[in-house]
matplotlib code that plots the C-alpha trace (Angstrom):
import matplotlib.pyplot as plt

x = [2.4, 3.0, 0.6, 0.9, -1.7, -1.3, -3.6, -5.0, -5.4, -8.9, -9.0, -7.5, -10.0, -13.3, -12.0, -10.7, -7.3, -4.5, -3.1, 0.7, 1.4, 3.1, 2.7, 5.4, 7.6, 8.6, 12.1, 11.5, 9.9, 12.3, 14.9, 12.8, 13.0, 16.8, 17.2, 15.1, 17.1, 20.5, 18.9, 17.4, 20.2, 21.3, 21.1, 19.1, 20.9, 22.7, 23.6, 22.3, 24.7, 24.0, 21.8, 24.5, 26.6, 23.0, 22.6, 26.0, 25.8, 22.3, 22.9, 19.8, 19.0, 19.1, 14.9, 14.5, 16.6, 14.5, 11.0, 12.2, 13.8, 10.6, 8.5, 10.9, 10.2, 6.7, 6.3, 8.9, 11.7, 14.2, 14.7, 15.4, 17.7, 18.1, 21.7, 22.8, 21.2, 19.2, 19.3, 17.3, 14.7, 14.0, 11.3, 7.9, 6.2, 3.4, 0.0, -2.5, -6.1, -7.3, -8.6, -5.9, -3.7, -0.4, 1.1, 0.2, 0.7, 4.2, 5.2, 3.7, 6.2, 9.0, 9.5, 9.5, 6.8, 6.4, 4.2, 4.6, 1.3, 1.5, -2.2, -4.8, -7.8, -11.8, -13.3, -16.9, -18.6, -19.9, -21.8, -19.9, -18.2, -21.9, -23.1, -19.5, -19.9, -23.7, -23.5, -25.4, -23.9, -21.6, -21.1, -17.4, -15.6, -11.7, -9.6, -6.0, -3.1, -0.3, 2.8, 3.5, 6.9, 8.7, 12.1, 12.3, 11.0, 8.0, 5.2, 1.9, -0.2, -2.8, -6.0, -8.9, -11.5, -14.0, -16.7, -15.9, -18.9, -18.5, -14.5, -14.4, -10.8, -9.4, -7.3, -5.3, -5.2, -3.7, -0.6, 0.8, 0.0, 0.9, -2.1, -5.3, -7.1, -5.4, -6.9, -9.9, -9.9, -8.8, -10.1, -13.5, -14.2, -14.6, -13.8, -13.8, -15.3, -15.8, -15.2, -15.5, -12.1, -11.8, -8.5, -7.6, -4.8, -4.0, -1.2, 1.0, 0.5, 3.4, 2.7, 2.2, 4.7, 7.3, 6.6, 6.4, 9.7, 8.9, 8.3, 4.7, 2.3, 4.0, 0.9, -0.1, -2.5, -5.6, -7.3, -10.3, -12.0, -15.1, -15.2, -17.6, -18.6, -19.8, -23.3, -22.8, -22.0, -19.4, -16.6, -14.0, -13.4, -9.9, -8.3, -4.6, -2.7, 0.3, 3.4, 2.8, 6.3, 6.7, 3.5, 1.2, -1.8, -3.0, -6.6, -7.6, -10.3, -12.9, -15.5, -19.3, -20.9, -24.4]
y = [7.8, 8.9, 12.4, 14.8, 16.8, 20.2, 22.1, 25.8, 27.6, 28.0, 31.7, 32.7, 30.5, 32.4, 36.2, 35.8, 37.0, 36.1, 33.1, 33.3, 30.0, 28.0, 24.2, 22.2, 20.1, 16.6, 16.3, 13.4, 15.2, 18.2, 15.2, 14.2, 17.2, 17.4, 14.0, 14.7, 17.5, 15.6, 12.4, 15.2, 15.5, 11.9, 9.6, 6.1, 3.4, 5.8, 4.6, 6.1, 6.8, 4.3, 5.1, 5.8, 8.2, 10.2, 10.4, 11.7, 14.1, 15.5, 15.3, 13.6, 9.4, 6.7, 6.5, 9.5, 8.9, 5.9, 7.0, 9.8, 6.7, 4.4, 7.4, 7.8, 4.2, 4.5, 7.4, 5.5, 8.0, 5.7, 1.9, -0.4, -3.8, -6.4, -6.7, -3.5, -0.6, 1.9, 4.0, 6.5, 4.5, 5.0, 7.1, 5.7, 4.3, 7.2, 5.2, 7.0, 5.4, 4.0, 0.4, -0.9, -4.4, -4.4, -5.1, -2.4, 0.5, -0.9, -1.0, 2.8, 3.4, 2.1, -1.0, -4.4, -6.5, -10.0, -12.1, -15.2, -17.6, -17.9, -19.7, -20.7, -23.3, -22.9, -21.8, -21.7, -18.3, -16.4, -13.7, -11.4, -13.0, -14.3, -10.4, -8.8, -11.7, -12.4, -16.0, -18.3, -19.0, -21.7, -21.5, -22.7, -19.3, -19.1, -17.3, -16.2, -14.9, -13.6, -11.6, -8.7, -7.3, -4.3, -4.3, -7.6, -5.8, -7.3, -4.3, -6.0, -9.0, -9.6, -11.9, -12.0, -13.4, -14.9, -16.7, -20.2, -21.3, -17.7, -18.6, -22.6, -23.2, -19.9, -21.7, -23.3, -20.2, -18.3, -20.7, -19.6, -15.4, -13.1, -10.9, -11.5, -8.5, -9.9, -13.6, -11.8, -10.4, -13.0, -15.9, -15.0, -11.7, -9.4, -6.1, -3.9, -1.2, 0.3, -0.3, 0.5, 0.6, 2.0, 2.3, 2.5, 1.1, -1.4, -2.9, -5.4, -8.8, -11.9, -13.6, -10.6, -8.5, -11.6, -11.9, -7.7, -7.5, -5.3, -5.5, -6.7, -3.6, -1.2, 0.6, -1.3, 0.1, -1.8, -1.7, -3.0, -3.8, -4.8, -4.7, -4.9, -5.3, -2.9, -5.0, -4.2, -7.8, -8.4, -9.7, -9.6, -8.9, -7.9, -7.4, -5.9, -5.3, -2.7, -1.2, 2.1, 3.0, 2.1, 3.4, 6.1, 6.6, 10.0, 10.8, 13.8, 15.6, 17.7, 20.0, 18.8, 20.7, 21.8]
z = [13.2, 16.7, 17.8, 20.2, 22.0, 23.3, 25.9, 25.4, 28.5, 28.8, 29.9, 26.2, 24.6, 26.4, 26.4, 22.5, 23.1, 20.6, 21.8, 22.8, 24.1, 21.6, 21.8, 22.8, 20.2, 21.2, 21.1, 18.6, 16.4, 16.3, 15.7, 12.5, 10.7, 11.6, 10.0, 7.1, 6.3, 6.9, 4.2, 1.7, -0.7, 0.0, -2.8, -2.6, -0.9, 1.5, 4.8, 7.9, 11.0, 13.5, 16.6, 19.1, 16.5, 16.2, 19.8, 20.2, 17.2, 18.3, 22.4, 22.7, 24.1, 21.6, 22.8, 21.2, 18.0, 17.4, 17.5, 15.0, 12.7, 13.4, 11.7, 9.0, 8.3, 8.5, 6.1, 3.6, 3.8, 5.2, 5.1, 7.5, 6.5, 9.3, 10.8, 8.2, 9.3, 8.2, 4.7, 2.3, 0.6, -2.7, -3.9, -3.8, -6.6, -7.8, -9.6, -10.8, -10.0, -13.0, -13.8, -15.7, -14.6, -12.2, -15.2, -17.0, -14.5, -13.6, -17.3, -17.4, -14.8, -16.5, -14.0, -15.1, -13.1, -12.3, -10.5, -8.0, -7.7, -3.7, -4.0, -6.5, -6.5, -5.7, -2.3, -1.9, -1.7, 1.5, 1.6, 0.5, -2.6, -3.0, -3.0, -5.0, -7.9, -8.2, -7.4, -4.9, -1.4, -1.6, -5.3, -6.5, -6.6, -8.2, -5.9, -6.8, -4.6, -6.3, -5.2, -7.1, -7.6, -9.7, -10.7, -8.7, -5.0, -3.5, -3.7, -3.3, -2.5, -5.1, -3.6, -6.9, -6.6, -9.8, -10.6, -11.3, -13.6, -15.4, -16.6, -17.2, -17.5, -16.4, -13.9, -16.8, -18.7, -16.3, -15.5, -19.3, -18.7, -15.8, -16.7, -16.1, -17.9, -20.9, -20.4, -20.1, -22.9, -25.2, -23.9, -22.5, -24.9, -20.9, -21.2, -17.9, -18.0, -14.4, -10.9, -7.3, -5.2, -1.9, -0.2, 3.8, 6.0, 8.2, 10.4, 8.2, 9.7, 10.1, 6.4, 4.9, 6.1, 5.6, 1.7, 1.2, 3.3, 6.1, 9.7, 11.1, 12.0, 9.3, 7.7, 4.7, 1.8, 1.5, -1.9, -2.7, -5.9, -7.3, -11.5, -13.8, -17.4, -20.3, -19.0, -15.7, -14.8, -11.8, -13.0, -10.1, -6.2, -5.4, -2.2, -2.5, 0.2, -1.1, 1.2, 2.3, 2.5, -1.3, -2.9, -3.2, -4.9, -7.1, -8.2, -10.6, -9.3, -11.3, -9.8, -10.7, -13.5, -12.6]

ax = plt.figure().add_subplot(projection="3d")
ax.plot(x, y, z, "-o")
ax.set_aspect("equal")
plt.show()
């Protein structure tokens, strides 16, 4: 997100008088507001006029138009398709933060979840994995990397780690099921009870941008989840990269009782 700074006259700040100086609105920001209004009533998939036409229509430079469009792409309001142009984006998938699987989440949204297995195999636990999974350093850890889709559209890349010794045969069982949580419940009697989850933003690296169908450097949502069972034993450590232009999370909060 591009930001701008404005300066407040020091005399106004010292004498406490009402501030009458208004911050300067950058041209691209004013144009961005116009484009939001212009596209608000258009259905998803509608084409946005090319930069040259928008430049003439609003009497500004193509550089200003390009900057305004780029911010709207980052925010998920518009979508760029290489070689075709810019289009009104589909509404973001709104996901409530709960201890559920991706499959359950997408079906609750009325979307059809599918997964593409990118990599699966055993790695040796480093210091972080040893602590998260309560195993020794260099213990075998099953690493599962999957591309998550909704109605055929790439949404996330999910990398899951589980203690190899605790779940023998899990690699083979996952070849027949798309839901890890279902396999854990049916084959190992494991139900996840609680988890800690953090959310932050990271720029899209080249490989992940290609898999998710987005541009390198655009914001992705990085979710890190550390889940435990009813006995408090760690089950999984997951790091998921979600498209920031297609996904947003919602949490319901309550004030604590004294």
